[in-house]
C-alpha positions as CSV (number, residue, x, y, z in Angstrom):
1,M,3.1,-1.8,-47.7
2,R,4.9,-5.0,-47.3
3,T,7.8,-4.2,-44.9
4,V,7.0,-3.3,-41.3
5,A,9.4,-2.2,-38.8
6,L,8.0,-3.2,-35.2
7,L,9.3,-0.8,-32.2
8,H,9.7,-3.1,-30.1
9,P,8.8,-6.3,-29.5
10,G,8.2,-7.1,-26.3
11,E,5.3,-9.5,-25.1
12,M,2.5,-8.1,-27.3
13,G,5.0,-6.5,-30.3
14,S,6.6,-10.0,-30.8
15,A,3.1,-11.7,-31.2
16,I,2.1,-9.1,-33.6
17,G,5.1,-9.5,-35.7
18,A,4.7,-13.4,-35.9
19,C,0.9,-12.7,-37.2
20,L,2.2,-10.3,-39.6
21,G,5.2,-12.5,-40.9
22,G,2.9,-15.2,-41.0
23,L,0.8,-13.0,-43.9
24,G,4.1,-12.9,-45.7
25,L,5.1,-9.5,-44.6
26,R,9.0,-8.6,-44.2
27,V,8.8,-7.8,-40.2
28,V,12.1,-6.2,-39.1
29,W,13.3,-4.5,-35.9
30,A,16.4,-2.8,-34.3
31,S,18.4,-4.6,-31.5
32,A,20.7,-1.9,-30.5
33,G,20.4,-1.0,-26.7
34,R,17.6,-3.8,-26.3
35,S,17.7,-6.6,-23.7
36,A,18.6,-9.9,-23.9
37,A,15.3,-10.9,-23.3
38,T,13.7,-8.7,-26.1
39,R,16.5,-10.3,-28.7
40,S,15.0,-13.7,-27.4
41,R,11.4,-12.8,-28.2
42,A,12.3,-11.1,-31.5
43,K,13.9,-14.3,-32.6
44,A,11.2,-16.4,-31.2
45,A,8.7,-14.6,-33.5
46,G,11.1,-14.6,-36.5
47,L,11.8,-10.9,-37.0
48,E,14.6,-9.6,-38.8
49,D,17.3,-8.1,-36.7
50,L,18.6,-4.7,-38.7
51,G,20.9,-3.4,-35.7
52,A,20.3,-0.1,-35.8
53,L,17.4,2.0,-35.6
54,E,18.2,4.0,-39.2
55,R,18.6,0.9,-40.9
56,A,15.4,-0.3,-39.9
57,L,13.5,2.7,-40.6
58,G,14.9,2.8,-44.1
59,V,13.4,-0.2,-45.4
60,A,10.0,0.2,-43.8
61,D,6.9,1.1,-45.2
62,I,5.2,1.1,-42.0
63,V,6.3,1.6,-38.3
64,L,4.3,-0.1,-35.9
65,S,5.1,1.4,-32.3
66,V,4.1,-1.0,-29.7
67,C,5.9,0.0,-26.1
68,P,5.1,1.2,-22.6
69,P,2.9,4.2,-22.6
70,H,5.6,6.4,-21.0
71,G,7.7,6.1,-23.7
72,A,5.3,6.7,-26.6
73,L,6.2,10.3,-27.5
74,A,9.6,10.1,-27.2
75,L,9.9,7.1,-29.7
76,A,7.7,8.8,-32.1
77,R,10.2,12.0,-31.9
78,E,13.3,9.6,-32.2
79,V,11.4,8.2,-35.4
80,A,10.5,11.6,-36.9
81,G,14.4,12.7,-36.3
82,H,15.7,9.8,-38.8
83,G,13.3,11.6,-41.5
84,F,10.8,8.7,-41.5
85,R,8.3,9.4,-44.5
86,G,6.2,6.1,-44.5
87,V,3.2,5.1,-42.2
88,Y,3.4,5.6,-38.4
89,I,1.2,3.5,-36.5
90,D,0.8,4.3,-32.6
91,A,-0.7,1.2,-31.0
92,N,0.3,2.3,-27.3
93,A,-2.2,2.6,-24.3
94,I,-2.4,6.6,-24.3
95,S,-4.8,9.4,-24.3
96,P,-6.2,11.0,-27.0
97,A,-4.7,14.3,-26.4
98,T,-1.0,12.2,-26.3
99,V,-1.9,10.4,-29.5
100,R,-2.6,13.5,-31.2
101,T,0.7,15.1,-30.1
102,I,2.4,12.2,-31.4
103,G,0.6,12.5,-34.7
104,R,1.7,16.3,-35.0
105,V,5.4,15.0,-34.5
106,V,5.5,12.1,-36.8
107,E,3.4,14.2,-39.7
108,A,6.0,17.4,-39.2
109,A,8.7,14.8,-40.7
110,E,6.2,14.2,-43.6
111,A,4.8,10.7,-42.4
112,T,1.5,9.4,-42.2
113,F,-0.1,9.0,-38.9
114,V,-2.6,6.1,-37.8
115,D,-3.6,5.8,-34.4
116,G,-4.1,2.5,-32.8
117,G,-5.6,0.9,-29.9
118,I,-5.0,-2.9,-29.1
119,I,-7.6,-4.9,-27.2
120,G,-6.9,-8.3,-25.8
121,P,-4.1,-10.6,-25.0
122,P,-1.1,-11.0,-27.3
123,P,-2.3,-12.8,-30.5
124,V,-0.3,-16.1,-30.4
125,P,-1.7,-19.0,-32.3
126,G,-5.2,-20.0,-31.2
127,V,-5.6,-16.3,-29.6
128,S,-7.3,-13.7,-31.4
129,S,-7.3,-9.9,-30.5
130,R,-8.5,-6.8,-31.8
131,I,-6.5,-3.4,-33.2
132,Y,-8.9,-0.5,-33.5
133,L,-7.5,2.2,-36.0
134,S,-8.3,5.5,-36.6
135,G,-6.9,8.7,-38.7
136,G,-6.5,9.0,-42.5
137,R,-5.3,5.6,-43.6
138,A,-6.8,3.5,-41.1
139,R,-8.7,1.3,-43.8
140,D,-5.5,0.8,-45.6
141,V,-3.7,-0.5,-42.7
142,A,-6.4,-2.8,-41.6
143,A,-6.0,-4.4,-44.8
144,V,-2.4,-5.4,-43.9
145,F,-3.6,-7.4,-41.0
146,A,-6.3,-9.4,-42.9
147,G,-6.3,-12.9,-42.1
148,S,-4.0,-12.8,-39.0
149,N,-5.0,-13.6,-35.4
150,L,-5.1,-9.6,-34.9
151,E,-8.6,-8.3,-36.3
152,A,-8.2,-4.7,-37.5
153,I,-11.0,-2.6,-37.3
154,A,-11.1,0.9,-39.1
155,L,-13.1,3.6,-37.0
156,E,-14.7,6.4,-38.6
157,G,-13.6,9.2,-36.2
158,A,-10.0,10.7,-36.7
159,A,-6.5,10.0,-34.9
160,G,-7.2,9.9,-31.4
161,A,-10.9,7.8,-31.6
162,A,-9.1,4.2,-31.7
163,S,-7.0,5.3,-28.2
164,A,-10.2,6.8,-26.6
165,L,-12.0,3.6,-27.0
166,K,-9.1,1.4,-25.7
167,A,-9.0,3.9,-22.7
168,C,-12.6,3.3,-22.0
169,Y,-12.2,-0.1,-22.2
170,A,-9.0,-0.2,-20.1
171,A,-10.5,2.2,-17.7
172,W,-12.8,-0.8,-16.4
173,T,-11.0,-3.7,-16.9
174,K,-7.7,-3.1,-15.3
175,G,-9.1,-0.2,-13.2
176,A,-11.8,-2.5,-11.7
177,T,-9.0,-5.3,-11.2
178,A,-7.1,-2.5,-9.0
179,L,-10.1,-1.5,-7.3
180,L,-10.9,-4.9,-6.2
181,A,-7.8,-6.2,-4.9
182,A,-7.4,-2.8,-2.9
183,I,-10.8,-4.0,-1.0
184,R,-9.5,-7.2,-0.4
185,A,-6.9,-5.8,1.2
186,L,-8.9,-3.3,3.4
187,A,-11.4,-6.4,4.3
188,T,-8.0,-7.9,5.1
189,H,-6.8,-5.1,7.1
190,E,-10.2,-4.8,9.0
191,G,-10.7,-8.6,9.7
192,V,-13.6,-8.9,7.5
193,E,-12.5,-10.7,4.5
194,A,-13.9,-13.9,5.0
195,A,-17.7,-12.3,5.6
196,L,-17.0,-10.2,2.7
197,L,-16.4,-13.2,0.7
198,E,-19.4,-14.8,1.7
199,E,-21.5,-11.9,1.1
200,W,-20.2,-11.8,-2.6
201,K,-20.9,-15.4,-3.0
202,R,-24.5,-14.5,-2.0
203,S,-25.0,-11.1,-4.0
204,Q,-22.0,-10.9,-6.4
205,P,-20.7,-14.2,-7.4
206,E,-18.5,-13.2,-9.6
207,L,-16.6,-11.1,-7.7
208,P,-14.4,-13.8,-5.5
209,K,-12.7,-14.9,-8.2
210,R,-12.5,-11.4,-10.2
211,S,-11.1,-9.7,-7.1
212,E,-8.1,-12.3,-7.1
213,V,-7.2,-11.4,-11.0
214,V,-4.6,-9.2,-10.1
215,T,-2.3,-12.4,-9.0
216,A,-1.9,-13.0,-12.5
217,V,-1.3,-9.7,-13.8
218,A,1.3,-8.6,-11.1
219,R,4.2,-9.4,-13.5
220,K,3.1,-6.8,-15.9
221,A,1.5,-4.3,-13.7
222,W,4.6,-2.1,-14.0
223,R,3.2,-1.5,-17.8
224,W,-0.1,-0.3,-16.3
225,I,1.0,2.4,-14.5
226,G,1.5,4.7,-17.5
227,E,-1.7,3.6,-18.9
228,M,-3.7,4.3,-15.8
229,E,-1.9,7.8,-15.5
230,E,-3.1,8.5,-19.5
231,I,-6.3,7.1,-18.7
232,A,-6.8,9.9,-15.8
233,A,-5.5,12.7,-18.1
234,S,-8.4,11.3,-20.4
235,F,-11.1,11.7,-18.0
236,E,-9.6,15.1,-16.7
237,A,-9.9,16.4,-20.1
238,A,-13.4,15.2,-20.7
239,G,-13.9,17.7,-17.4
240,L,-14.4,14.2,-15.3
241,P,-12.8,13.4,-12.6
242,G,-9.1,11.3,-13.0
243,G,-8.7,10.3,-9.1
244,F,-10.0,6.8,-9.8
245,H,-7.1,5.8,-12.4
246,L,-4.5,7.7,-10.5
247,A,-5.2,5.7,-7.5
248,A,-4.9,2.7,-9.6
249,A,-1.7,3.7,-10.8
250,D,-0.5,3.9,-7.5
251,L,-1.6,0.4,-6.7
252,Y,0.1,-1.0,-9.8
253,R,3.2,1.0,-8.7
254,R,3.6,-0.7,-5.5
255,L,3.9,-4.1,-7.5
256,E,6.8,-3.5,-9.7
257,G,8.6,-5.9,-7.6
258,F,6.8,-8.6,-9.2
259,K,8.3,-7.5,-12.5
260,D,8.9,-10.3,-14.9
261,G,8.5,-13.0,-12.3
262,T,7.8,-16.6,-13.3
263,T,5.3,-17.6,-11.1
264,A,2.2,-15.8,-10.0
265,P,2.4,-14.2,-6.5
266,A,-0.5,-15.4,-3.8
267,L,-3.1,-12.6,-3.3
268,A,-1.6,-12.0,0.4
269,E,1.8,-11.5,-1.1
270,V,0.2,-8.6,-3.7
271,I,-1.7,-7.6,-0.4
272,A,1.7,-7.0,1.7
273,A,3.0,-5.4,-1.4
274,F,0.4,-2.9,-1.4
275,R,1.0,-2.0,2.0
276,R,4.9,-1.9,2.3
277,G,4.7,0.2,-0.6
278,A,2.5,2.7,0.6
279,P,4.3,6.3,0.2
280,R,5.7,8.6,2.9
281,R,3.7,11.7,2.6
282,K,4.7,15.2,4.1
283,A,3.5,16.0,7.5
284,A,1.0,18.5,5.9
285,S,-0.9,15.7,3.9
286,G,-0.5,13.5,7.1
287,A,-2.8,15.7,8.8
288,R,-5.9,15.0,6.2
289,R,-5.4,11.3,7.4
290,R,-6.0,11.5,11.2
291,S,-9.0,9.8,12.3
292,S,-12.4,11.4,13.2
293,K,-11.5,11.1,16.9
294,Q,-8.1,12.7,16.5
295,R,-10.0,15.7,14.8
296,E,-12.3,15.9,17.5
297,E,-9.7,15.8,20.1
298,Q,-7.2,17.9,18.5
299,E,-9.4,20.7,16.4
300,P,-12.4,21.3,18.3
301,S,-13.0,24.5,17.0
302,R,-12.7,23.7,13.0
303,T,-15.6,23.8,11.1
304,R,-16.3,20.1,9.9
305,F,-18.7,20.3,7.4
306,K,-19.1,22.5,4.5
307,F,-22.5,23.0,2.7
308,G,-23.3,23.8,-1.0
309,T,-22.2,22.9,-4.4
310,A,-19.6,25.4,-4.6
311,A,-18.0,24.0,-1.2
312,L,-18.1,20.6,-2.6
313,K,-16.4,21.8,-5.7
314,R,-13.5,23.6,-4.0
315,D,-12.7,20.5,-1.9
316,A,-12.9,17.9,-4.8
317,A,-10.3,20.1,-6.6
318,K,-8.3,20.5,-3.3
319,R,-8.4,16.9,-3.3
320,L,-7.2,16.2,-6.9
321,R,-4.2,18.7,-6.7
322,S,-3.4,16.9,-3.9
323,L,-3.3,13.4,-5.8
324,K,-1.3,14.8,-8.6
325,R,1.0,16.3,-6.0
326,D,1.8,12.9,-4.4
């Protein structure tokens, strides 16, 4: 396995490509239909441009897929459609279920599938990250990365295990970033931000700084929309509520205006984007957001409380369906 087709060299992908090139591997890519920014990154990383995807696949022993989550399955189908029969590594932030679907797609075309989950920043010089691998040839693929800034760790599980680990990790790191930023937005709206920060300094001293991380990542928050939705699907597949991360996806969607910005926005700008990006809902949904006082005035005869586990489960299911529709 000496030639890698990298699809496609974004910020993370180009850094991985440079790592592999530094090990003496031939790293190729296909520039057809790609943006000027992508071409520039690939050139800076020393990747070999073969123009058409078919040409890149024709010389590759390995395909490494590093793309936004929403495009992972379509890219796998495109590669399979060209009859690629080497090793296909999906290193995208997707759910275990999506990974297994991709595995079936590429294996139907007689390729070998390996699941990958990247944890950490782009592995540029002086920075190291990890790629967890699972599936049939995970150990063989891990050996390809040996000696690079991207440490490869083979897991014992089948395909899906690496992506499950990545989902669990990002569920906290990126999910908590969205939650803390939303809390700051609420505190600002209610006029208690200064008091909240003072209390955090006393009882949760790491949170004031942690709650501003969203400003540093706002420019790439658009990439995390699909990842949060995939994490929500992972929770639901395990019989757990996915609403936490559906809400995080909604918040990151409201930051799309900062995409590819050259400077980090101020927290006030992020909070304004949260408020400005609030989606309009149907009138029926709006009724659910009325204040308690309005409900008391307008719906005095409605039963306000439901008791018992069954009632609670029914209400939770209704809320989750509403979130999915929204």
